mmCIF file of the C-alpha atoms, coordinates in Angstrom:
data_MODEL
# 
_entry.id   MODEL 
# 
loop_
_atom_site.group_PDB 
_atom_site.id 
_atom_site.type_symbol 
_atom_site.label_atom_id 
_atom_site.label_alt_id 
_atom_site.label_comp_id 
_atom_site.label_asym_id 
_atom_site.label_entity_id 
_atom_site.label_seq_id 
_atom_site.pdbx_PDB_ins_code 
_atom_site.Cartn_x 
_atom_site.Cartn_y 
_atom_site.Cartn_z 
_atom_site.occupancy 
_atom_site.B_iso_or_equiv 
_atom_site.pdbx_formal_charge 
_atom_site.auth_seq_id 
_atom_site.auth_comp_id 
_atom_site.auth_asym_id 
_atom_site.auth_atom_id 
_atom_site.pdbx_PDB_model_num 
ATOM 1   C CA . MET A 1 1   ? 146.333 89.091  105.059 1.00 0.00 ? 1   MET A CA 1 
ATOM 2   C CA . ASP A 1 2   ? 145.055 90.649  102.199 1.00 0.00 ? 2   ASP A CA 1 
ATOM 3   C CA . VAL A 1 3   ? 141.421 88.725  101.317 1.00 0.00 ? 3   VAL A CA 1 
ATOM 4   C CA . ASP A 1 4   ? 139.747 89.719  98.039  1.00 0.00 ? 4   ASP A CA 1 
ATOM 5   C CA . LEU A 1 5   ? 136.898 91.084  98.172  1.00 0.00 ? 5   LEU A CA 1 
ATOM 6   C CA . SER A 1 6   ? 135.772 92.003  95.120  1.00 0.00 ? 6   SER A CA 1 
ATOM 7   C CA . GLY A 1 7   ? 133.917 88.435  94.091  1.00 0.00 ? 7   GLY A CA 1 
ATOM 8   C CA . PRO A 1 8   ? 131.512 88.386  96.981  1.00 0.00 ? 8   PRO A CA 1 
ATOM 9   C CA . ILE A 1 9   ? 131.159 92.547  96.758  1.00 0.00 ? 9   ILE A CA 1 
ATOM 10  C CA . ALA A 1 10  ? 129.844 91.774  92.760  1.00 0.00 ? 10  ALA A CA 1 
ATOM 11  C CA . ASP A 1 11  ? 127.968 89.010  93.571  1.00 0.00 ? 11  ASP A CA 1 
ATOM 12  C CA . TYR A 1 12  ? 126.158 91.295  96.383  1.00 0.00 ? 12  TYR A CA 1 
ATOM 13  C CA . GLU A 1 13  ? 125.669 94.234  94.246  1.00 0.00 ? 13  GLU A CA 1 
ATOM 14  C CA . ALA A 1 14  ? 124.664 92.082  91.360  1.00 0.00 ? 14  ALA A CA 1 
ATOM 15  C CA . HIS A 1 15  ? 121.941 90.725  94.264  1.00 0.00 ? 15  HIS A CA 1 
ATOM 16  C CA . VAL A 1 16  ? 121.036 94.368  95.363  1.00 0.00 ? 16  VAL A CA 1 
ATOM 17  C CA . SER A 1 17  ? 120.475 95.502  91.280  1.00 0.00 ? 17  SER A CA 1 
ATOM 18  C CA . VAL A 1 18  ? 117.964 92.588  90.452  1.00 0.00 ? 18  VAL A CA 1 
ATOM 19  C CA . ILE A 1 19  ? 115.719 93.314  93.342  1.00 0.00 ? 19  ILE A CA 1 
ATOM 20  C CA . ARG A 1 20  ? 116.132 96.975  92.992  1.00 0.00 ? 20  ARG A CA 1 
ATOM 21  C CA . ASP A 1 21  ? 115.002 96.208  89.314  1.00 0.00 ? 21  ASP A CA 1 
ATOM 22  C CA . ALA A 1 22  ? 112.331 94.321  90.589  1.00 0.00 ? 22  ALA A CA 1 
ATOM 23  C CA . ALA A 1 23  ? 110.630 96.607  92.415  1.00 0.00 ? 23  ALA A CA 1 
ATOM 24  C CA . VAL A 1 24  ? 107.773 98.911  91.124  1.00 0.00 ? 24  VAL A CA 1 
ATOM 25  C CA . PRO A 1 25  ? 109.220 101.938 89.865  1.00 0.00 ? 25  PRO A CA 1 
ATOM 26  C CA . LEU A 1 26  ? 108.101 105.458 90.245  1.00 0.00 ? 26  LEU A CA 1 
ATOM 27  C CA . PRO A 1 27  ? 106.372 107.593 87.905  1.00 0.00 ? 27  PRO A CA 1 
ATOM 28  C CA . ALA A 1 28  ? 108.756 110.463 87.322  1.00 0.00 ? 28  ALA A CA 1 
ATOM 29  C CA . GLU A 1 29  ? 106.656 112.828 88.061  1.00 0.00 ? 29  GLU A CA 1 
ATOM 30  C CA . LEU A 1 30  ? 105.771 111.702 91.499  1.00 0.00 ? 30  LEU A CA 1 
ATOM 31  C CA . THR A 1 31  ? 109.617 111.132 92.105  1.00 0.00 ? 31  THR A CA 1 
ATOM 32  C CA . GLY A 1 32  ? 110.255 115.294 91.010  1.00 0.00 ? 32  GLY A CA 1 
ATOM 33  C CA . LEU A 1 33  ? 107.765 115.744 93.921  1.00 0.00 ? 33  LEU A CA 1 
ATOM 34  C CA . LEU A 1 34  ? 109.161 113.684 96.238  1.00 0.00 ? 34  LEU A CA 1 
ATOM 35  C CA . THR A 1 35  ? 112.935 115.046 94.687  1.00 0.00 ? 35  THR A CA 1 
ATOM 36  C CA . ASP A 1 36  ? 111.432 119.000 95.493  1.00 0.00 ? 36  ASP A CA 1 
ATOM 37  C CA . LEU A 1 37  ? 109.832 117.846 98.511  1.00 0.00 ? 37  LEU A CA 1 
ATOM 38  C CA . VAL A 1 38  ? 113.478 117.156 100.380 1.00 0.00 ? 38  VAL A CA 1 
ATOM 39  C CA . ARG A 1 39  ? 115.403 119.737 98.633  1.00 0.00 ? 39  ARG A CA 1 
ATOM 40  C CA . VAL A 1 40  ? 112.007 122.586 99.972  1.00 0.00 ? 40  VAL A CA 1 
ATOM 41  C CA . LEU A 1 41  ? 112.798 120.284 103.482 1.00 0.00 ? 41  LEU A CA 1 
ATOM 42  C CA . ASP A 1 42  ? 116.471 121.022 103.862 1.00 0.00 ? 42  ASP A CA 1 
ATOM 43  C CA . GLY A 1 43  ? 116.325 124.369 103.569 1.00 0.00 ? 43  GLY A CA 1 
ATOM 44  C CA . LEU A 1 44  ? 113.261 125.037 105.687 1.00 0.00 ? 44  LEU A CA 1 
ATOM 45  C CA . ALA A 1 45  ? 115.004 122.804 108.618 1.00 0.00 ? 45  ALA A CA 1 
ATOM 46  C CA . VAL A 1 46  ? 117.703 125.243 108.401 1.00 0.00 ? 46  VAL A CA 1 
ATOM 47  C CA . GLU A 1 47  ? 116.334 128.614 107.801 1.00 0.00 ? 47  GLU A CA 1 
ATOM 48  C CA . GLU A 1 48  ? 112.549 127.879 109.947 1.00 0.00 ? 48  GLU A CA 1 
ATOM 49  C CA . PRO A 1 49  ? 112.966 124.831 111.193 1.00 0.00 ? 49  PRO A CA 1 
ATOM 50  C CA . LEU A 1 50  ? 108.884 125.600 113.018 1.00 0.00 ? 50  LEU A CA 1 
ATOM 51  C CA . VAL A 1 51  ? 107.805 125.552 109.406 1.00 0.00 ? 51  VAL A CA 1 
ATOM 52  C CA . ALA A 1 52  ? 110.026 122.305 108.794 1.00 0.00 ? 52  ALA A CA 1 
ATOM 53  C CA . LEU A 1 53  ? 108.358 120.857 111.138 1.00 0.00 ? 53  LEU A CA 1 
ATOM 54  C CA . LYS A 1 54  ? 104.807 121.670 110.709 1.00 0.00 ? 54  LYS A CA 1 
ATOM 55  C CA . ALA A 1 55  ? 105.529 120.455 107.376 1.00 0.00 ? 55  ALA A CA 1 
ATOM 56  C CA . LEU A 1 56  ? 106.546 116.543 108.243 1.00 0.00 ? 56  LEU A CA 1 
ATOM 57  C CA . ALA A 1 57  ? 104.088 116.916 110.972 1.00 0.00 ? 57  ALA A CA 1 
ATOM 58  C CA . ASP A 1 58  ? 101.886 117.119 108.381 1.00 0.00 ? 58  ASP A CA 1 
ATOM 59  C CA . VAL A 1 59  ? 103.145 114.979 105.308 1.00 0.00 ? 59  VAL A CA 1 
ATOM 60  C CA . ARG A 1 60  ? 103.352 111.856 108.817 1.00 0.00 ? 60  ARG A CA 1 
ATOM 61  C CA . TYR A 1 61  ? 99.619  112.162 108.487 1.00 0.00 ? 61  TYR A CA 1 
ATOM 62  C CA . VAL A 1 62  ? 99.282  112.145 104.899 1.00 0.00 ? 62  VAL A CA 1 
ATOM 63  C CA . ILE A 1 63  ? 101.738 108.788 104.732 1.00 0.00 ? 63  ILE A CA 1 
ATOM 64  C CA . ALA A 1 64  ? 99.729  106.972 107.670 1.00 0.00 ? 64  ALA A CA 1 
ATOM 65  C CA . ARG A 1 65  ? 96.600  107.728 106.147 1.00 0.00 ? 65  ARG A CA 1 
ATOM 66  C CA . THR A 1 66  ? 97.702  106.624 102.479 1.00 0.00 ? 66  THR A CA 1 
ATOM 67  C CA . GLY A 1 67  ? 99.337  103.916 104.130 1.00 0.00 ? 67  GLY A CA 1 
ATOM 68  C CA . GLN A 1 68  ? 96.804  102.358 105.874 1.00 0.00 ? 68  GLN A CA 1 
ATOM 69  C CA . ASP A 1 69  ? 94.518  102.700 102.419 1.00 0.00 ? 69  ASP A CA 1 
ATOM 70  C CA . ALA A 1 70  ? 96.834  101.253 100.333 1.00 0.00 ? 70  ALA A CA 1 
ATOM 71  C CA . VAL A 1 71  ? 97.454  98.372  102.554 1.00 0.00 ? 71  VAL A CA 1 
ATOM 72  C CA . HIS A 1 72  ? 93.476  97.852  103.201 1.00 0.00 ? 72  HIS A CA 1 
ATOM 73  C CA . GLU A 1 73  ? 93.314  98.581  98.907  1.00 0.00 ? 73  GLU A CA 1 
ATOM 74  C CA . LEU A 1 74  ? 95.861  95.407  98.992  1.00 0.00 ? 74  LEU A CA 1 
ATOM 75  C CA . ALA A 1 75  ? 94.149  93.055  101.324 1.00 0.00 ? 75  ALA A CA 1 
ATOM 76  C CA . ALA A 1 76  ? 90.711  93.664  99.461  1.00 0.00 ? 76  ALA A CA 1 
ATOM 77  C CA . ARG A 1 77  ? 92.739  92.380  95.948  1.00 0.00 ? 77  ARG A CA 1 
ATOM 78  C CA . ASP A 1 78  ? 94.256  89.622  97.776  1.00 0.00 ? 78  ASP A CA 1 
ATOM 79  C CA . VAL A 1 79  ? 98.354  90.533  96.664  1.00 0.00 ? 79  VAL A CA 1 
ATOM 80  C CA . PRO A 1 80  ? 100.144 87.838  98.286  1.00 0.00 ? 80  PRO A CA 1 
ATOM 81  C CA . LEU A 1 81  ? 102.578 89.221  100.892 1.00 0.00 ? 81  LEU A CA 1 
ATOM 82  C CA . ASP A 1 82  ? 105.686 87.832  98.209  1.00 0.00 ? 82  ASP A CA 1 
ATOM 83  C CA . GLU A 1 83  ? 104.862 89.897  95.790  1.00 0.00 ? 83  GLU A CA 1 
ATOM 84  C CA . VAL A 1 84  ? 104.247 93.072  97.700  1.00 0.00 ? 84  VAL A CA 1 
ATOM 85  C CA . ALA A 1 85  ? 108.193 92.088  99.063  1.00 0.00 ? 85  ALA A CA 1 
ATOM 86  C CA . ILE A 1 86  ? 109.626 92.122  95.160  1.00 0.00 ? 86  ILE A CA 1 
ATOM 87  C CA . ALA A 1 87  ? 107.090 95.096  94.355  1.00 0.00 ? 87  ALA A CA 1 
ATOM 88  C CA . LEU A 1 88  ? 108.980 97.027  97.534  1.00 0.00 ? 88  LEU A CA 1 
ATOM 89  C CA . GLY A 1 89  ? 112.219 95.571  96.726  1.00 0.00 ? 89  GLY A CA 1 
ATOM 90  C CA . THR A 1 90  ? 112.183 94.220  100.099 1.00 0.00 ? 90  THR A CA 1 
ATOM 91  C CA . SER A 1 91  ? 111.936 90.792  102.031 1.00 0.00 ? 91  SER A CA 1 
ATOM 92  C CA . GLU A 1 92  ? 108.679 89.402  102.991 1.00 0.00 ? 92  GLU A CA 1 
ATOM 93  C CA . GLY A 1 93  ? 109.545 89.715  106.792 1.00 0.00 ? 93  GLY A CA 1 
ATOM 94  C CA . ALA A 1 94  ? 110.518 93.410  106.182 1.00 0.00 ? 94  ALA A CA 1 
ATOM 95  C CA . ALA A 1 95  ? 107.410 93.860  103.892 1.00 0.00 ? 95  ALA A CA 1 
ATOM 96  C CA . ARG A 1 96  ? 105.555 92.062  106.479 1.00 0.00 ? 96  ARG A CA 1 
ATOM 97  C CA . ARG A 1 97  ? 106.926 95.332  108.888 1.00 0.00 ? 97  ARG A CA 1 
ATOM 98  C CA . TYR A 1 98  ? 105.906 97.724  107.093 1.00 0.00 ? 98  TYR A CA 1 
ATOM 99  C CA . LEU A 1 99  ? 102.471 97.286  106.684 1.00 0.00 ? 99  LEU A CA 1 
ATOM 100 C CA . ASN A 1 100 ? 101.309 96.245  109.789 1.00 0.00 ? 100 ASN A CA 1 
ATOM 101 C CA . ASP A 1 101 ? 103.155 99.720  110.579 1.00 0.00 ? 101 ASP A CA 1 
ATOM 102 C CA . TYR A 1 102 ? 100.756 100.998 108.554 1.00 0.00 ? 102 TYR A CA 1 
ATOM 103 C CA . LEU A 1 103 ? 97.954  99.343  110.341 1.00 0.00 ? 103 LEU A CA 1 
ATOM 104 C CA . HIS A 1 104 ? 99.179  99.430  113.975 1.00 0.00 ? 104 HIS A CA 1 
ATOM 105 C CA . PRO A 1 105 ? 101.250 102.769 114.380 1.00 0.00 ? 105 PRO A CA 1 
# 
């Protein structure tokens, strides 16, 4: 029995597109930096795995510290959770878990 999923798949892709379009866009400079970081880390993982792990440990520290600062700033500005979810391109439940992960590592 063949089932035509083209309609539901198109609906899902349209839904994802709307969510992605509503998310906060990253500045081009930051996107470039992240792309470069991934490229360098991928190379290091093969060529210098200990250096890659040390770099990742440092990045994790920066992520944790900056994420905590950003979450506190959102709270100080009373940004509603639904606005955070839209900006992140996710559900309110996922946004809540994401924010809590920075507050309770």
